[in-house]
N, CA, C and O atoms as a GROMACS GRO file, in nm:
protein
  312
    1MET      N    1   1.112   0.238   0.111
    1MET     CA    2   1.252   0.282   0.115
    1MET      C    3   1.276   0.410   0.047
    1MET      O    4   1.330   0.510   0.096
    2LEU      N    5   1.226   0.394  -0.079
    2LEU     CA    6   1.240   0.519  -0.172
    2LEU      C    7   1.164   0.632  -0.131
    2LEU      O    8   1.199   0.747  -0.156
    3LEU      N    9   1.044   0.599  -0.059
    3LEU     CA   10   0.949   0.715  -0.004
    3LEU      C   11   1.034   0.774   0.086
    3LEU      O   12   1.020   0.895   0.070
    4MET      N   13   1.131   0.750   0.187
    4MET     CA   14   1.188   0.780   0.272
    4MET      C   15   1.265   0.878   0.212
    4MET      O   16   1.248   1.000   0.221
    5GLU      N   17   1.386   0.792   0.123
    5GLU     CA   18   1.484   0.874   0.090
    5GLU      C   19   1.445   0.986  -0.008
    5GLU      O   20   1.504   1.094   0.001
    6THR      N   21   1.341   0.969  -0.109
    6THR     CA   22   1.315   1.055  -0.196
    6THR      C   23   1.239   1.212  -0.147
    6THR      O   24   1.268   1.326  -0.183
    7HIS      N   25   1.161   1.176  -0.076
    7HIS     CA   26   1.095   1.288  -0.013
    7HIS      C   27   1.082   1.333   0.156
    7HIS      O   28   0.991   1.392   0.213
    8ALA      N   29   1.201   1.283   0.203
    8ALA     CA   30   1.212   1.287   0.346
    8ALA      C   31   1.118   1.291   0.436
    8ALA      O   32   1.098   1.370   0.529
    9PHE      N   33   1.039   1.163   0.385
    9PHE     CA   34   0.937   1.140   0.470
    9PHE      C   35   0.945   1.041   0.522
    9PHE      O   36   0.933   0.939   0.455
   10GLN      N   37   0.970   1.033   0.683
   10GLN     CA   38   0.996   0.978   0.790
   10GLN      C   39   0.861   0.907   0.868
   10GLN      O   40   0.766   0.972   0.911
   11LEU      N   41   0.870   0.799   0.874
   11LEU     CA   42   0.742   0.701   0.947
   11LEU      C   43   0.823   0.614   1.070
   11LEU      O   44   0.926   0.548   1.055
   12SER      N   45   0.758   0.630   1.177
   12SER     CA   46   0.810   0.532   1.255
   12SER      C   47   0.747   0.424   1.237
   12SER      O   48   0.632   0.422   1.193
   13GLN      N   49   0.829   0.298   1.273
   13GLN     CA   50   0.784   0.191   1.243
   13GLN      C   51   0.619   0.117   1.268
   13GLN      O   52   0.570   0.026   1.202
   14LYS      N   53   0.564   0.182   1.371
   14LYS     CA   54   0.436   0.123   1.427
   14LYS      C   55   0.359   0.258   1.388
   14LYS      O   56   0.246   0.241   1.434
   15ASP      N   57   0.363   0.381   1.327
   15ASP     CA   58   0.315   0.494   1.330
   15ASP      C   59   0.187   0.475   1.188
   15ASP      O   60   0.216   0.487   1.069
   16LEU      N   61   0.051   0.444   1.243
   16LEU     CA   62   0.000   0.443   1.166
   16LEU      C   63  -0.110   0.571   1.129
   16LEU      O   64  -0.205   0.569   1.050
   17LEU      N   65  -0.068   0.664   1.203
   17LEU     CA   66  -0.115   0.820   1.234
   17LEU      C   67  -0.105   0.902   1.108
   17LEU      O   68  -0.179   0.997   1.082
   18PHE      N   69  -0.004   0.855   1.029
   18PHE     CA   70   0.064   0.978   0.905
   18PHE      C   71  -0.049   1.007   0.825
   18PHE      O   72  -0.155   0.945   0.834
   19ASP      N   73  -0.020   1.124   0.728
   19ASP     CA   74  -0.104   1.179   0.648
   19ASP      C   75  -0.012   1.173   0.543
   19ASP      O   76   0.100   1.225   0.543
   20ILE      N   77  -0.075   1.095   0.434
   20ILE     CA   78   0.010   1.073   0.321
   20ILE      C   79   0.005   1.206   0.247
   20ILE      O   80  -0.095   1.275   0.227
   21PRO      N   81   0.169   1.235   0.200
   21PRO     CA   82   0.187   1.364   0.140
   21PRO      C   83   0.141   1.370  -0.011
   21PRO      O   84   0.145   1.271  -0.085
   22GLU      N   85   0.100   1.487  -0.045
   22GLU     CA   86   0.020   1.517  -0.152
   22GLU      C   87   0.095   1.490  -0.275
   22GLU      O   88   0.034   1.496  -0.382
   23SER      N   89   0.230   1.461  -0.273
   23SER     CA   90   0.314   1.401  -0.404
   23SER      C   91   0.285   1.258  -0.429
   23SER      O   92   0.332   1.191  -0.521
   24PHE      N   93   0.186   1.212  -0.318
   24PHE     CA   94   0.159   1.073  -0.351
   24PHE      C   95   0.013   1.039  -0.388
   24PHE      O   96  -0.037   0.932  -0.424
   25ALA      N   97  -0.042   1.161  -0.368
   25ALA     CA   98  -0.204   1.140  -0.403
   25ALA      C   99  -0.233   1.066  -0.511
   25ALA      O  100  -0.289   0.957  -0.492
   26ASP      N  101  -0.211   1.097  -0.604
   26ASP     CA  102  -0.219   1.061  -0.737
   26ASP      C  103  -0.212   0.888  -0.772
   26ASP      O  104  -0.245   0.842  -0.882
   27ILE      N  105  -0.165   0.807  -0.663
   27ILE     CA  106  -0.129   0.688  -0.679
   27ILE      C  107  -0.191   0.619  -0.557
   27ILE      O  108  -0.194   0.496  -0.555
   28VAL      N  109  -0.241   0.690  -0.458
   28VAL     CA  110  -0.319   0.627  -0.351
   28VAL      C  111  -0.502   0.627  -0.416
   28VAL      O  112  -0.563   0.732  -0.438
   29VAL      N  113  -0.552   0.513  -0.433
   29VAL     CA  114  -0.674   0.480  -0.479
   29VAL      C  115  -0.757   0.468  -0.382
   29VAL      O  116  -0.870   0.509  -0.408
   30PHE      N  117  -0.738   0.417  -0.254
   30PHE     CA  118  -0.809   0.431  -0.098
   30PHE      C  119  -0.742   0.424   0.002
   30PHE      O  120  -0.649   0.344   0.010
   31ASP      N  121  -0.779   0.511   0.106
   31ASP     CA  122  -0.709   0.494   0.221
   31ASP      C  123  -0.809   0.516   0.320
   31ASP      O  124  -0.871   0.622   0.313
   32SER      N  125  -0.839   0.425   0.422
   32SER     CA  126  -0.953   0.400   0.539
   32SER      C  127  -0.922   0.509   0.605
   32SER      O  128  -1.019   0.567   0.654
   33GLY      N  129  -0.791   0.569   0.627
   33GLY     CA  130  -0.767   0.670   0.751
   33GLY      C  131  -0.709   0.633   0.886
   33GLY      O  132  -0.744   0.532   0.947
   34PRO      N  133  -0.630   0.709   0.925
   34PRO     CA  134  -0.524   0.657   1.023
   34PRO      C  135  -0.606   0.591   1.130
   34PRO      O  136  -0.718   0.627   1.166
   35GLY      N  137  -0.529   0.478   1.180
   35GLY     CA  138  -0.582   0.407   1.300
   35GLY      C  139  -0.520   0.255   1.286
   35GLY      O  140  -0.455   0.202   1.196
   36ASP      N  141  -0.556   0.218   1.384
   36ASP     CA  142  -0.496   0.076   1.402
   36ASP      C  143  -0.529  -0.032   1.257
   36ASP      O  144  -0.444  -0.107   1.209
   37ASP      N  145  -0.602  -0.024   1.229
   37ASP     CA  146  -0.692  -0.106   1.095
   37ASP      C  147  -0.673  -0.023   0.968
   37ASP      O  148  -0.746  -0.056   0.874
   38ARG      N  149  -0.598   0.069   0.949
   38ARG     CA  150  -0.552   0.110   0.825
   38ARG      C  151  -0.516   0.017   0.719
   38ARG      O  152  -0.445  -0.082   0.733
   39LEU      N  153  -0.586   0.068   0.588
   39LEU     CA  154  -0.562   0.038   0.477
   39LEU      C  155  -0.558   0.115   0.375
   39LEU      O  156  -0.648   0.195   0.348
   40ILE      N  157  -0.424   0.094   0.289
   40ILE     CA  158  -0.396   0.191   0.190
   40ILE      C  159  -0.380   0.123   0.044
   40ILE      O  160  -0.284   0.051   0.017
   41LEU      N  161  -0.469   0.149  -0.034
   41LEU     CA  162  -0.466   0.105  -0.181
   41LEU      C  163  -0.377   0.175  -0.291
   41LEU      O  164  -0.408   0.281  -0.345
   42ILE      N  165  -0.293   0.123  -0.311
   42ILE     CA  166  -0.181   0.198  -0.382
   42ILE      C  167  -0.167   0.113  -0.562
   42ILE      O  168  -0.119   0.009  -0.607
   43SER      N  169  -0.237   0.224  -0.610
   43SER     CA  170  -0.254   0.145  -0.774
   43SER      C  171  -0.290   0.259  -0.870
   43SER      O  172  -0.236   0.367  -0.848
   44CYS      N  173  -0.372   0.251  -0.971
   44CYS     CA  174  -0.396   0.339  -1.054
   44CYS      C  175  -0.575   0.318  -1.106
   44CYS      O  176  -0.628   0.209  -1.085
   45HIS      N  177  -0.619   0.381  -1.141
   45HIS     CA  178  -0.773   0.348  -1.151
   45HIS      C  179  -0.785   0.276  -1.262
   45HIS      O  180  -0.884   0.203  -1.256
   46GLU      N  181  -0.708   0.265  -1.392
   46GLU     CA  182  -0.735   0.178  -1.461
   46GLU      C  183  -0.692   0.002  -1.402
   46GLU      O  184  -0.767  -0.095  -1.405
   47LEU      N  185  -0.594   0.004  -1.368
   47LEU     CA  186  -0.561  -0.133  -1.298
   47LEU      C  187  -0.678  -0.184  -1.222
   47LEU      O  188  -0.727  -0.297  -1.238
   48VAL      N  189  -0.732  -0.065  -1.113
   48VAL     CA  190  -0.879  -0.124  -1.049
   48VAL      C  191  -0.966  -0.175  -1.139
   48VAL      O  192  -1.023  -0.281  -1.116
   49ASP      N  193  -0.991  -0.086  -1.280
   49ASP     CA  194  -1.120  -0.152  -1.326
   49ASP      C  195  -1.050  -0.257  -1.409
   49ASP      O  196  -1.140  -0.301  -1.480
   50GLY      N  197  -0.960  -0.309  -1.433
   50GLY     CA  198  -0.882  -0.453  -1.460
   50GLY      C  199  -0.933  -0.544  -1.389
   50GLY      O  200  -0.976  -0.647  -1.440
   51LEU      N  201  -0.937  -0.517  -1.234
   51LEU     CA  202  -0.957  -0.641  -1.137
   51LEU      C  203  -1.108  -0.662  -1.155
   51LEU      O  204  -1.162  -0.773  -1.157
   52ALA      N  205  -1.172  -0.544  -1.168
   52ALA     CA  206  -1.326  -0.565  -1.186
   52ALA      C  207  -1.382  -0.651  -1.286
   52ALA      O  208  -1.471  -0.733  -1.263
   53ARG      N  209  -1.313  -0.626  -1.426
   53ARG     CA  210  -1.365  -0.748  -1.523
   53ARG      C  211  -1.280  -0.890  -1.542
   53ARG      O  212  -1.304  -0.968  -1.634
   54ALA      N  213  -1.176  -0.911  -1.438
   54ALA     CA  214  -1.090  -1.000  -1.461
   54ALA      C  215  -1.167  -1.111  -1.395
   54ALA      O  216  -1.240  -1.101  -1.296
   55SER      N  217  -1.136  -1.232  -1.474
   55SER     CA  218  -1.225  -1.363  -1.432
   55SER      C  219  -1.158  -1.428  -1.316
   55SER      O  220  -1.234  -1.487  -1.239
   56MET      N  221  -1.014  -1.428  -1.285
   56MET     CA  222  -0.954  -1.461  -1.203
   56MET      C  223  -0.844  -1.368  -1.160
   56MET      O  224  -0.757  -1.316  -1.230
   57TRP      N  225  -0.869  -1.356  -1.021
   57TRP     CA  226  -0.739  -1.300  -0.941
   57TRP      C  227  -0.627  -1.389  -0.854
   57TRP      O  228  -0.668  -1.466  -0.768
   58LEU      N  229  -0.520  -1.377  -0.874
   58LEU     CA  230  -0.418  -1.448  -0.790
   58LEU      C  231  -0.331  -1.339  -0.674
   58LEU      O  232  -0.277  -1.234  -0.710
   59ALA      N  233  -0.331  -1.375  -0.575
   59ALA     CA  234  -0.296  -1.300  -0.456
   59ALA      C  235  -0.172  -1.368  -0.383
   59ALA      O  236  -0.139  -1.487  -0.380
   60TYR      N  237  -0.113  -1.258  -0.326
   60TYR     CA  238   0.002  -1.323  -0.229
   60TYR      C  239   0.038  -1.217  -0.133
   60TYR      O  240   0.042  -1.098  -0.165
   61GLY      N  241   0.064  -1.263  -0.013
   61GLY     CA  242   0.112  -1.201   0.117
   61GLY      C  243   0.251  -1.230   0.167
   61GLY      O  244   0.296  -1.344   0.170
   62THR      N  245   0.322  -1.113   0.210
   62THR     CA  246   0.436  -1.152   0.264
   62THR      C  247   0.421  -1.117   0.437
   62THR      O  248   0.496  -1.038   0.494
   63PHE      N  249   0.339  -1.171   0.489
   63PHE     CA  250   0.322  -1.135   0.628
   63PHE      C  251   0.439  -1.184   0.712
   63PHE      O  252   0.478  -1.106   0.798
   64LYS      N  253   0.491  -1.282   0.703
   64LYS     CA  254   0.614  -1.335   0.767
   64LYS      C  255   0.739  -1.299   0.762
   64LYS      O  256   0.811  -1.294   0.862
   65VAL      N  257   0.778  -1.267   0.629
   65VAL     CA  258   0.877  -1.252   0.574
   65VAL      C  259   0.921  -1.099   0.562
   65VAL      O  260   1.041  -1.072   0.551
   66VAL      N  261   0.835  -1.010   0.565
   66VAL     CA  262   0.866  -0.878   0.529
   66VAL      C  263   0.954  -0.795   0.641
   66VAL      O  264   0.929  -0.785   0.761
   67PRO      N  265   1.045  -0.747   0.580
   67PRO     CA  266   1.157  -0.668   0.706
   67PRO      C  267   1.073  -0.610   0.788
   67PRO      O  268   0.970  -0.566   0.737
   68SER      N  269   1.096  -0.594   0.952
   68SER     CA  270   1.028  -0.513   1.037
   68SER      C  271   1.010  -0.370   1.026
   68SER      O  272   0.930  -0.304   1.092
   69VAL      N  273   1.108  -0.321   0.920
   69VAL     CA  274   1.115  -0.146   0.910
   69VAL      C  275   0.944  -0.120   0.832
   69VAL      O  276   0.863  -0.030   0.855
   70PHE      N  277   0.934  -0.237   0.739
   70PHE     CA  278   0.781  -0.202   0.666
   70PHE      C  279   0.660  -0.292   0.722
   70PHE      O  280   0.672  -0.387   0.800
   71PHE      N  281   0.560  -0.252   0.675
   71PHE     CA  282   0.440  -0.301   0.723
   71PHE      C  283   0.414  -0.445   0.647
   71PHE      O  284   0.507  -0.476   0.573
   72PRO      N  285   0.317  -0.527   0.651
   72PRO     CA  286   0.295  -0.637   0.569
   72PRO      C  287   0.232  -0.592   0.444
   72PRO      O  288   0.148  -0.504   0.431
   73LEU      N  289   0.293  -0.677   0.340
   73LEU     CA  290   0.237  -0.636   0.186
   73LEU      C  291   0.178  -0.737   0.152
   73LEU      O  292   0.223  -0.848   0.181
   74TYR      N  293   0.061  -0.720   0.082
   74TYR     CA  294  -0.040  -0.808   0.000
   74TYR      C  295  -0.077  -0.748  -0.124
   74TYR      O  296  -0.131  -0.639  -0.137
   75THR      N  297  -0.039  -0.843  -0.230
   75THR     CA  298  -0.080  -0.803  -0.344
   75THR      C  299  -0.169  -0.874  -0.435
   75THR      O  300  -0.203  -0.990  -0.414
   76ILE      N  301  -0.200  -0.817  -0.518
   76ILE     CA  302  -0.350  -0.895  -0.603
   76ILE      C  303  -0.299  -0.858  -0.722
   76ILE      O  304  -0.269  -0.741  -0.742
   77HIS      N  305  -0.280  -0.967  -0.829
   77HIS     CA  306  -0.267  -0.976  -0.973
   77HIS      C  307  -0.369  -1.060  -1.064
   77HIS      O  308  -0.410  -1.174  -1.041
   78PHE      N  309  -0.404  -0.967  -1.188
   78PHE     CA  310  -0.476  -1.047  -1.277
   78PHE      C  311  -0.420  -1.045  -1.413
   78PHE      O  312  -0.473  -1.111  -1.502
   0.00000   0.00000   0.00000
């Protein structure tokens, strides 16, 4: 929601063909590119390095409870 309000970046509910605005480029670590199987990793390189060194990861997905205006969210913690 903040993304749409702050930067007037509007996205249709099922649009996976959008380009990530330049103002968000510093937090996007990976983007598989437009398409039906799009995967976007939002993080920072320090946290990705921490995941690489962690001996245990905890993961959580909100696939059934995420509001319909958002895409499924999957988080990884260490």
